[in-house]
C-alpha positions in Angstrom: 164.5 56.1 105.8 162.0 53.7 107.4 161.8 53.8 111.2 161.7 49.9 111.4 164.4 47.4 110.9 164.2 44.6 108.3 165.1 42.2 111.1 162.1 43.2 113.2 159.8 42.9 110.2 161.2 39.5 109.4 160.7 38.4 113.0 157.1 39.6 112.9 156.4 37.7 109.7 158.0 34.5 110.9 156.1 34.7 114.2 152.8 35.2 112.3 153.6 32.3 110.0 154.3 30.1 113.0 150.7 30.7 114.2 151.5 33.5 116.5 149.9 36.9 115.7 152.4 39.6 115.3 151.5 43.1 114.1 153.8 45.8 113.1 152.4 49.1 114.5 151.4 51.7 111.8 153.9 54.2 113.3 156.8 51.8 112.7 155.9 51.8 109.0 155.8 55.6 108.8 158.5 57.4 106.8 160.5 60.0 108.7 162.3 62.9 107.0 164.2 65.5 109.0 162.2 64.8 112.2 158.8 65.0 110.5 156.7 61.9 110.3 154.9 61.5 107.0 152.4 58.8 107.9 151.2 56.4 110.5 150.0 57.1 114.0 151.4 57.3 117.5 152.3 54.0 119.0 151.8 53.3 122.6 153.8 50.1 123.6 151.6 49.8 126.7 148.5 49.2 124.7 148.2 45.7 123.3 146.8 45.4 119.7 143.1 44.4 119.4 143.1 41.3 117.2 140.6 38.5 116.7 142.9 35.5 117.7 141.0 33.2 115.4 142.1 35.3 112.4 145.8 36.1 112.3 146.8 39.0 110.0 149.9 40.1 108.3 151.0 43.5 106.8 150.5 43.7 103.1 147.7 44.0 100.5 147.0 40.2 100.0 146.4 37.1 102.0 149.2 34.5 102.3 149.2 30.8 102.9 151.0 29.5 106.0 152.9 26.2 106.3 149.8 24.4 107.4 148.0 25.4 104.2 145.7 28.0 106.0 145.1 31.5 104.7 146.4 34.5 106.7 144.4 37.6 106.2 146.1 40.9 105.2 146.0 43.5 108.0 143.8 45.9 106.0 141.1 43.3 105.2 137.5 44.2 106.3 136.0 42.2 109.1 133.8 40.2 106.8 136.8 39.1 104.7 138.7 38.0 107.8 135.5 36.0 108.8 135.4 34.4 105.4 139.0 33.4 105.7 138.6 32.1 109.2 135.6 29.9 108.2 137.4 28.7 105.1 140.4 27.7 107.2 138.1 25.5 109.3 137.4 23.3 106.3 140.4 23.9 104.2 141.8 20.4 104.6 138.4 18.5 104.8 137.9 15.9 102.1 135.8 16.5 99.0 132.4 14.9 99.4 129.8 15.3 96.6 126.8 17.1 98.2 128.9 17.8 101.4 127.9 20.9 103.3 124.4 21.0 101.8 122.3 19.2 104.4 124.2 20.5 107.4 126.8 23.2 108.0 129.2 20.9 109.9 129.9 17.9 107.7 132.6 15.3 107.2 133.5 16.8 103.8 132.4 19.5 101.4 131.9 19.8 97.7 132.8 23.0 95.8 129.5 24.9 96.5 129.3 23.5 100.0 132.8 24.9 100.6 132.1 28.3 99.3 128.7 28.4 101.1 130.4 27.5 104.4 133.1 30.2 104.0 130.5 32.9 103.1 128.3 31.7 106.0 131.3 32.5 108.3 130.7 36.2 107.5 126.9 35.8 107.8 126.5 36.3 104.0 124.3 33.2 103.5 121.5 31.6 105.5 121.6 28.3 103.8 124.0 26.6 101.3 123.6 27.2 97.6 124.4 24.9 94.7 127.0 26.1 92.1 124.4 27.2 89.6 122.4 29.2 92.2 125.4 31.5 92.7 125.0 32.8 89.1 122.5 35.3 90.4 123.8 35.7 94.0 125.3 39.0 95.1 126.4 41.5 92.5 127.8 41.1 89.0 131.5 41.4 88.3 134.6 41.3 90.3 134.8 42.4 93.9 137.5 44.4 95.7 138.1 41.6 98.2 136.0 38.6 97.2 135.1 37.3 93.8 133.1 34.2 93.0 133.5 32.3 89.7 130.5 30.0 89.1 128.9 27.8 86.5 126.4 25.0 86.7 129.0 22.4 87.5 131.6 24.2 89.6 132.3 27.2 91.8 135.4 28.7 93.4 136.2 32.1 94.8 139.2 34.4 95.2 139.5 36.0 98.7 142.1 38.7 99.3 144.1 37.4 96.4 143.9 33.6 97.3 141.9 31.0 95.4 139.5 28.9 97.6 138.8 25.9 95.4 138.1 22.2 95.9 140.0 21.4 92.7 143.2 22.7 94.3 143.3 20.2 97.2 145.1 17.6 95.2 148.3 19.8 95.1 148.8 20.7 98.7 145.9 19.3 100.7 144.3 22.7 101.2 141.5 24.5 99.4 143.6 27.7 99.6 145.8 28.1 96.5 148.1 31.0 95.5 147.9 30.1 91.8 144.9 31.1 89.8 143.0 29.1 87.2 141.1 30.0 84.0 137.9 31.9 84.4 136.7 31.0 80.9 133.0 30.0 81.0 132.4 31.2 84.5 129.8 33.8 85.7 131.6 36.4 87.9 129.8 37.6 91.1 130.8 39.2 94.4 129.2 40.0 97.7 127.9 43.5 98.0 130.5 45.9 99.4 133.3 43.4 99.1 
């Protein structure tokens, strides 16, 4: 039997979705059988959780999209993934502008490669923006555990913690973050080292 209530988990999730960070302590997720805890760690209610307030997190293995169209990182995501998500959130609703994000980091709008470059820059993975075709040899080949880039000479998008960050998705909900995936046919698949 789990030592947390469904109601407390639902409250935590709804608070997080409302823009307030709410974490469920690991110990509250532990399974207890006959007085023995089978996982988790001791919880001290007097010690506040250490959280980067700019990057809210939720329990679970994949990122989610909140009501404002911003990505919410999963609790287990590495710091660089949380930084990519936080940077992506800053420009998620900016307009598409061809060449945007290539002459300066802070721009009025971003194209596909400018968007991906900006988000990767948030984790200090790029020094300067790259064009879509330049990403074909960037990082390492194949899919990553947390971040995967899909690139060809005319377009790039990436999947971060299970969410697609793509300028072509903005027409649906106004955000670059999308829960639905798209075809990867014809794309070169790359990922940042270690992610």
